[in-house]
C-alpha positions in Angstrom: 22.6 8.9 -0.6 23.0 7.4 -4.1 22.8 3.8 -2.7 20.7 4.5 0.4 17.4 4.2 -1.5 18.3 0.8 -3.2 19.6 -0.5 0.1 16.4 0.4 1.9 14.4 -1.1 -1.0 16.3 -4.5 -0.4 15.5 -4.1 3.3 11.8 -3.6 2.6 11.8 -6.6 0.3 13.2 -8.8 3.1 10.6 -7.4 5.5 7.8 -8.2 3.1 9.1 -11.8 2.5 9.4 -12.3 6.3 5.8 -11.1 6.9 4.4 -13.2 4.0 6.1 -16.3 5.3 4.5 -15.5 8.8 1.1 -15.6 7.0 0.3 -11.9 7.4 -2.3 -10.6 5.0 -0.6 -10.2 1.6 -2.9 -7.3 0.7 -2.1 -5.4 3.9 1.7 -6.2 3.7 2.1 -5.1 0.1 0.0 -2.0 0.4 1.5 -0.6 3.6 5.1 -1.5 2.7 4.5 0.2 -0.6 3.2 3.4 1.1 6.0 3.4 3.6 8.6 3.1 0.8 6.9 6.0 -1.0 7.0 8.1 2.2 10.7 7.2 2.7 11.5 8.1 -0.9 9.8 11.5 -0.5 11.7 12.1 2.8 15.0 11.3 1.0 14.1 13.7 -1.8 13.9 10.9 -4.4 11.8 11.0 -7.5 8.3 9.7 -7.0 5.9 8.4 -9.6 4.0 11.2 -11.3 0.4 11.5 -10.2 -2.2 12.3 -12.9 -4.1 14.6 -10.5 -1.9 15.7 -7.5 -3.9 16.9 -4.4 -1.4 19.7 -3.6 -0.6 18.2 -0.1 2.0 15.4 0.0 0.2 13.5 2.8 -2.9 13.3 0.6 -0.9 12.4 -2.5 0.1 9.1 -1.0 -3.5 8.2 -0.7 -4.1 9.5 -4.3 -1.6 6.8 -5.5 -4.1 4.1 -4.2 -7.0 5.9 -5.9 -5.2 6.1 -9.2 -4.1 2.5 -9.0 -7.7 1.5 -8.2 -9.0 3.5 -11.1 -6.3 2.2 -13.5 -6.7 -1.4 -12.4 -10.5 -1.5 -12.6 -10.4 0.2 -16.0 -8.1 -2.5 -17.4 -6.9 -5.8 -16.0 -9.3 -5.7 -12.9 -12.3 -5.4 -15.0 -11.1 -8.2 -17.3 -10.6 -10.5 -14.3 -14.0 -9.6 -12.7 -16.0 -10.2 -16.0 -14.2 -13.5 -16.7 -14.8 -14.6 -13.1 -18.5 -13.8 -13.4 -18.6 -15.6 -16.7 -17.0 -18.7 -15.2 -19.4 -18.7 -12.2 -22.4 -18.4 -14.6 -21.1 -21.3 -16.8 -20.9 -23.4 -13.7 -24.5 -22.3 -12.6 -26.1 -23.3 -15.8 -24.2 -26.5 -16.3 -22.2 -25.4 -19.3 -18.9 -26.3 -17.5 -20.1 -29.8 -16.9 -21.2 -30.2 -20.5 -17.8 -29.0 -21.8 -16.1 -31.6 -19.6 -18.4 -34.4 -20.8 -17.9 -33.5 -24.5 -14.1 -33.2 -24.2 -13.6 -36.3 -22.0 -14.8 -38.8 -24.6 -12.2 -38.1 -27.3 -9.6 -37.3 -24.7 -10.1 -40.4 -22.6 -7.3 -42.1 -24.5 -5.0 -39.9 -22.4 -6.4 -41.0 -19.1 -3.5 -43.4 -18.5 -1.1 -40.6 -19.6 -2.7 -37.3 -18.5 0.5 -35.4 -18.1 1.3 -35.7 -21.8 -1.9 -34.0 -22.8 -1.7 -31.5 -19.9 1.9 -30.4 -20.8 0.7 -29.7 -24.4 -1.4 -26.9 -23.0 1.9 -24.9 -22.8 2.6 -24.5 -26.5 -1.1 -24.4 -27.4 -1.7 -21.6 -24.9 1.4 -19.7 -25.9 0.1 -19.7 -29.4 -3.2 -18.3 -28.2 -1.3 -15.6 -26.1 -0.1 -14.1 -29.4 -3.7 -13.3 -30.3 -4.9 -12.7 -26.7 -2.1 -10.7 -25.2 -3.7 -10.2 -21.8 -2.1 -12.6 -19.3 -5.0 -12.4 -16.9 -7.5 -12.5 -19.7 -6.1 -15.6 -21.4 -5.3 -17.3 -18.1 -8.8 -17.0 -16.9 -10.3 -18.0 -20.3 -8.3 -21.2 -20.1 -9.4 -21.7 -16.5 -13.0 -21.7 -17.9 -12.3 -24.0 -20.7 -9.1 -26.1 -20.4 -8.9 -26.4 -16.6 -11.9 -28.6 -16.0 -10.8 -30.9 -18.9 -7.3 -31.7 -17.8 -8.2 -32.1 -14.1 -10.8 -34.6 -15.1 -8.0 -36.6 -16.8 -6.2 -37.0 -13.5 -4.0 -34.0 -13.1 -4.0 -32.1 -9.8 -5.5 -28.6 -9.6 -2.3 -26.9 -8.8 -0.5 -28.7 -11.7 -3.3 -27.5 -14.1 -3.1 -23.9 -12.8 0.7 -24.0 -13.3 0.4 -25.0 -16.9 -2.2 -22.4 -17.6 -0.2 -19.6 -16.1 2.8 -20.9 -18.1 1.0 -20.1 -21.3 1.4 -16.4 -20.6 5.2 -16.7 -20.2 6.3 -15.1 -23.5 5.1 -11.6 -24.4 5.7 -11.9 -28.1 3.9 -10.7 -31.2 2.5 -7.4 -32.7 -0.1 -7.1 -29.9 2.3 -7.5 -26.9 3.2 -4.3 -25.1 6.6 -5.7 -24.2 7.4 -6.7 -27.8 6.2 -3.3 -29.1 8.4 -1.6 -26.5 11.4 -3.7 -27.4 11.1 -3.1 -31.1 10.6 0.6 -30.5 13.8 0.7 -28.4 15.7 -1.2 -31.1 14.1 1.0 -33.8 13.2 -2.3 -35.5 9.9 -3.1 -37.3 7.8 -5.2 -35.0 7.1 -7.8 -37.6 10.8 -8.3 -38.2 11.5 -8.5 -34.5 8.6 -11.0 -34.0 9.4 -13.4 -36.9 13.2 -12.9 -37.0 14.0 -13.0 -33.3 11.1 -13.8 -31.0 9.6 -16.9 -32.8 12.8 -18.9 -33.0 13.7 -18.3 -29.4 10.2 -18.8 -27.9 9.6 -21.9 -30.0 12.7 -23.5 -28.6 11.8 -22.4 -25.0 8.2 -23.6 -25.4 9.6 -27.2 -26.2 11.9 -27.0 -23.1 9.0 -25.9 -20.9 6.6 -28.6 -22.2 9.1 -31.4 -21.4 10.1 -29.9 -18.1 6.5 -29.4 -16.9 5.8 -33.1 -17.7 8.4 -34.4 -15.3 7.9 -31.7 -12.6 4.1 -32.0 -12.4 4.1 -35.8 -12.5 6.7 -35.9 -9.7 5.0 -33.4 -7.3 1.5 -34.8 -8.0 2.6 -38.1 -6.6 3.2 -36.5 -3.3 -0.2 -34.8 -3.0 -3.3 -36.0 -1.0 -6.4 -37.1 -2.8 -8.3 -33.8 -2.2 -5.7 -32.0 -4.3 -7.3 -33.7 -7.3 -10.8 -32.2 -6.7 -11.5 -29.1 -8.8 -13.2 -25.9 -7.7 -16.3 -27.5 -9.3 -15.9 -30.6 -7.1 -14.5 -32.8 -9.7 -13.3 -36.2 -8.9 -11.1 -37.2 -11.9 -10.5 -40.7 -10.5 -14.2 -41.5 -10.6 -15.3 -42.9 -13.9 -18.6 -41.7 -15.3 -18.7 -38.5 -13.3 -19.1 -34.9 -14.5 -17.6 -31.8 -12.9 -20.5 -31.3 -10.4 -20.4 -34.9 -9.2 -23.4 -36.1 -11.1 -23.4 -39.1 -13.4 -23.1 -38.7 -17.2 -26.7 -39.3 -17.6 -27.6 -36.6 -15.1 -26.1 -33.5 -16.8 -28.3 -30.5 -15.8 -27.9 -28.9 -19.2 -27.9 -30.1 -22.8 -24.6 -31.2 -24.2 -24.7 -28.4 -26.7 -24.1 -26.1 -23.7 -20.5 -27.4 -23.7 -19.8 -25.0 -26.6 -20.8 -21.9 -24.5 -17.6 -21.6 -22.5 -15.6 -21.7 -25.7 -17.5 -18.9 -27.4 -15.5 -16.0 -26.1 -12.3 -17.8 -27.2 -13.6 -18.3 -30.6 -14.7 -14.7 -30.9 -11.3 -13.4 -29.9 -9.5 -15.6 -32.3 -11.8 -15.0 -35.2 -11.6 -11.2 -34.9 -7.9 -10.9 -33.9 -5.4 -9.1 -36.1 -3.1 -12.0 -36.0 -5.4 -14.7 -37.2 -8.3 -12.6 -38.7 -10.9 -15.2 -39.8 -13.3 -12.4 -41.0 -12.7 -10.2 -44.0 -13.6 -6.9 -42.2 -12.2 -5.0 -39.3 -13.9 -5.5 -36.0 -12.2 -4.8 -32.6 -13.2 -7.4 -30.1 -11.5 -7.4 -26.7 -11.7 -9.9 -23.9 -14.5 -7.9 -22.1 -16.7 -7.7 -25.2 -16.1 -11.4 -26.0 -17.0 -12.5 -22.4 -20.2 -10.3 -22.3 -21.3 -11.6 -25.8 -20.8 -15.1 -24.5 -22.9 -14.3 -21.4 -25.7 -12.9 -23.5 -25.8 -15.9 -25.7 -25.9 -18.1 -22.6 -28.8 -16.1 -21.2 -30.7 -16.4 -24.5 -30.0 -20.2 -24.5 -31.3 -20.5 -20.9 -34.4 -18.6 -21.8 -35.1 -20.9 -24.8 -34.4 -24.0 -22.7 -36.4 -23.0 -19.5 -38.9 -20.5 -20.9 -38.8 -18.9 -17.5 -37.8 -15.2 -17.8 -37.9 -14.6 -14.1 -35.5 -17.4 -13.4 -33.2 -16.5 -16.2 -33.0 -12.9 -14.9 -32.5 -14.2 -11.3 -29.6 -16.4 -12.5 -27.7 -13.3 -13.6 -27.1 -12.6 -9.9 -24.5 -15.5 -10.1 -22.5 -13.4 -12.6 -22.5 -10.3 -10.4 -21.5 -12.3 -7.3 -18.7 -13.9 -9.2 -17.4 -10.5 -10.1 -17.6 -9.3 -6.5 -15.9 -12.3 -5.1 -12.9 -12.0 -7.4 -12.6 -8.2 -6.7 -12.3 -8.6 -2.9 -9.8 -11.5 -3.2 -7.8 -10.8 -6.4 -8.2 -7.2 -7.8 -7.5 -5.6 -4.4 -4.3 -7.7 -4.2 -3.2 -6.5 -7.6 -3.7 -2.9 -6.5 -1.7 -3.5 -3.4 1.1 -5.0 -5.5 1.1 -2.0 -7.8 1.7 0.3 -4.8 4.5 -2.0 -3.7 6.0 -1.8 -7.1 5.8 2.0 -7.1 7.6 2.0 -3.8 10.4 -0.1 -5.1 10.9 2.0 -8.1 10.8 5.2 -6.0 13.6 4.1 -3.8 15.7 3.4 -6.9 15.7 -0.4 -6.7 15.9 -0.8 -10.5 18.5 1.9 -10.9 20.6 0.4 -8.1 20.6 -3.0 -9.7 21.7 -1.5 -13.0 24.5 0.5 -11.3 25.8 -2.7 -9.7 25.9 -4.4 -13.0 27.7 -1.6 -14.7 30.3 -1.1 -12.0 31.1 -4.8 -11.9 33.2 -4.3 -15.0 31.4 -7.1 -16.9 31.8 -7.6 -20.7 28.9 -7.6 -23.1 27.8 -11.2 -22.4 28.2 -10.7 -18.7 26.1 -7.5 -18.7 23.5 -9.2 -20.9 23.3 -12.2 -18.5 23.1 -10.0 -15.4 20.5 -7.7 -16.9 18.4 -10.7 -18.0 18.5 -12.2 -14.5 17.8 -8.8 -12.9 14.7 -8.3 -15.0 13.5 -11.8 -14.2 13.9 -11.2 -10.5 12.4 -7.7 -10.7 9.4 -9.1 -12.5 8.9 -11.6 -9.7 9.1 -8.9 -7.1 6.8 -6.5 -8.8 4.4 -9.1 -10.2 4.5 -7.3 -13.6 6.5 -8.1 -16.6 5.6 -4.8 -18.2 6.7 -2.7 -15.2 10.1 -4.5 -15.0 10.8 -4.3 -18.8 9.7 -0.7 -19.2 12.1 0.2 -16.3 15.1 -1.6 -17.9 14.5 -1.8 -21.7 15.1 1.8 -22.8 18.6 1.7 -21.2 19.8 -1.1 -23.4 21.1 0.8 -26.4 23.3 3.1 -24.3 24.7 0.0 -22.5 25.2 -2.1 -25.6 27.0 0.4 -27.8 30.2 0.9 -25.8 30.4 -2.9 -25.3 30.3 -3.6 -29.0 27.3 -5.8 -28.5 24.2 -5.7 -30.7 21.4 -4.2 -28.7 19.0 -6.9 -29.9 21.3 -9.6 -28.4 20.6 -8.1 -24.9 17.1 -6.9 -25.3 15.6 -10.2 -26.7 16.3 -12.3 -23.6 15.4 -9.4 -21.3 12.0 -9.0 -23.0 11.2 -12.7 -22.6 12.6 -12.8 -19.0 10.2 -10.1 -18.0 7.1 -12.1 -18.8 8.7 -15.4 -17.6 9.4 -13.8 -14.2 5.7 -12.8 -13.9 4.7 -16.5 -13.9 6.9 -17.1 -10.9 5.5 -14.2 -8.9 2.9 -14.9 -6.2 1.5 -11.4 -6.6 1.0 -11.5 -10.4 -2.6 -10.9 -11.5 -2.8 -14.1 -13.7 -1.3 -16.3 -10.9 -3.5 -14.9 -8.2 -6.7 -15.0 -10.2 -6.2 -18.5 -11.6 -5.2 -19.9 -8.2 -8.3 -18.3 -6.7 -10.6 -20.0 -9.2 -8.9 -23.4 -8.6 -8.9 -22.9 -4.8 -5.2 -23.4 -4.5 -2.6 -20.9 -3.2 -0.5 -18.7 -5.4 2.5 -19.9 -3.6 1.9 -23.5 -4.5 1.5 -22.5 -8.1 4.8 -20.5 -8.1 6.5 -23.6 -6.6 5.5 -25.6 -9.7 6.5 -22.8 -12.0 9.9 -22.1 -10.5 11.9 -25.2 -11.8 10.6 -25.0 -15.4 11.3 -21.3 -15.6 14.7 -21.5 -14.1 15.6 -24.2 -16.5 14.1 -22.1 -19.3 16.1 -19.0 -18.2 19.4 -21.0 -18.2 18.6 -22.5 -21.6 17.7 -19.1 -23.1 20.9 -17.5 -21.8 23.0 -20.3 -23.0 21.4 -20.3 -26.4 21.5 -16.6 -26.8 25.0 -15.7 -25.6 27.1 -18.9 -26.2 
């Protein structure tokens, strides 16, 4: 019975992969496979995730898992994704996205002959921003609204641009990161010391590795793509000189060039009021949702000043709500289904089974560290969540490291980074699904671009840390 649950979990993973390859609906496959695993776990007498409000009837409790996931997702990452999607749609509607592209293209046109150099630099830049904006979906979609139209206009494919943007969320480091805080807590180490003493040196080295690797990977695969792969969701033709993101000529922008600053406003607000950078002398808590809605209100006021048509401005707000609804039915629901799938895996003892295999293999400290890091990387891919994978493994490290004579930080550091790295290679991760949807590419195509750089990064990290 001890290994039956994990064996069944592996079986279900195989079934899910088969059905996804056969083009079955990812939402239906993940949702129902997760529910079936929960039912099987209950039948086997295994431990199920705790419900906040049990119904009192097991059959109804399985439905309650969906309701709780729906409530939790929409109260957190789901709401962030919907608001940002609505903001992006509104920026496109009023012409602010086009204005941003036009403003950025002139100074960046020097890179037109070498677009992959500039595009690859998005990785370290975005990873720096991720310290201040620790929401993977939040930062990813902010960069989709700002950086994405710029780099595709330089000549990089849509899928390459999305892969680079999702890569910016690969390292959950810094005082605001849930993974970093959890790791520091497990180690009983001050978060600042853990951040500057351990995370910064490792992540800086890995960032350089990823930047170089992405340059060659994206340039290589883009050469094999058809012409329509270089058209953005805003119908951008980067090979057409003098064109903006909606296909009009430079002289035909439908909004003033000053509108190009509007998509950047939420990013500026988040950085200015963040604890890490803190450009203001007083304490103000501004999260992604507040920043996006402030940006939306400023855009509405700008439109009212420009058009002096209150009816039209109010009507234009429908685009924002429609953008929220579109992303909910295609992305947020998928995240909820992935959460149920993750709960099913955990209930069947998938994580515990992997850990037992590692311990019984008789590996030394380095071997255990390597195996745990690879396991958490793979678990993050399967569950689409770096947090879920790390929270399952992380607290066990001190008990494992002590008998092996290995410093716990030596094992937990690569594990903490591997958790968020694996998320970028997961086709069900929220940031991957949401960014791919905005760019009108498939999450699987994005993951294919991310796989090589992060496998290289994982190997370099393990070599650097343990040898």
